[in-house]
N, C-alpha and C positions, 0 to 999 in steps of 0.2 A: 636835672632837667629844670628849666625855668619856664614859667607861664607868665606872659606879659599881658596885663589888662589895664587899659587906660594909662599906658606909659609906666606902670608900676611892675617891676620884676619880682614875681613870687617864686622863690627858689626852694621853698619847703612845701611839700604836699603830704597830706594824709587823707586817705579815703575810707570812710565808714560805709562799707557795703550794705550792712543791715539797714541803716537809715538813709542810704543813698545821698550822703553829704560829703562833699570834697572840701577839706580845710586847706587853704592856701595861706602862706605866711612869708613875710620878708625875713629870711633867716629862720633859724629854729626858734619857736616860741619859748621864752624863758619865764615871762611873767604874764599874768592876765592883762588884757588891754585896759588902757585908761578909760576909754569910752567904746561903746559899741552901739550901732544903730541898725535897725532892720529896714531893708528896702521894701518897696511896694510888692515885689515878687516873693518876699519871705527870706531873702538872703541876708546875711549879716556882714556889715563892714566894721572892722575893728581899727581903732586909732591908738597911737602911743600918746604919751603925756605932752608932746609937742604938736599934736594935731595931724601927724602924718599917718597915712593909711599903712597899717602893718599886717593886716589879715583880712581874709574873706572866708565866709562859710557859704558854700554854694549848694543849694538844695536841688534834688532831682537831676543830678548830673548824668547818671546812666541812661535815663529816659532821653535826655538831650543827645547823648552820644549815639544811642541806638537809632534815633530818628534822623541823625545827620543834620539837625537844625542848628539853631543858635540859642544860647542861654542869654536871656535878657537881664540887664542890670540898669535900673534907672539912676543909680548913683554908684560910681560915676557912670555917666552915659557910655555904655560900651556893649559890644556883642562879642561873644567868645565862640569861635568855630568849634564844632564837636571834635574835629581832628586835633585841636590843641589840647583837649581834655582827655582823650582816650588813653594815652600812655599812662596818665596818673592813676587811672582806676583799673588798669590791666593787671596789676600785681595781685 
């Protein structure tokens, strides 16, 4: 399953139910990111050594899915429909 956010296809997902954090990555993560920045909402955007986005850590995903709302990201400016996230946390 692939989740596309701001034109980036994240084809690897791992959900931490206890922390309600969804980890999205372009391919399976092999190394720690070269850089990581936190968005205003508390999510984390991860970059490789070339400055390309390779990962996202999304907080409060279950709450978003259960409310049927949207998860806000100020970087990159994007909204993610709850329906796009629900399959990733269903396991």
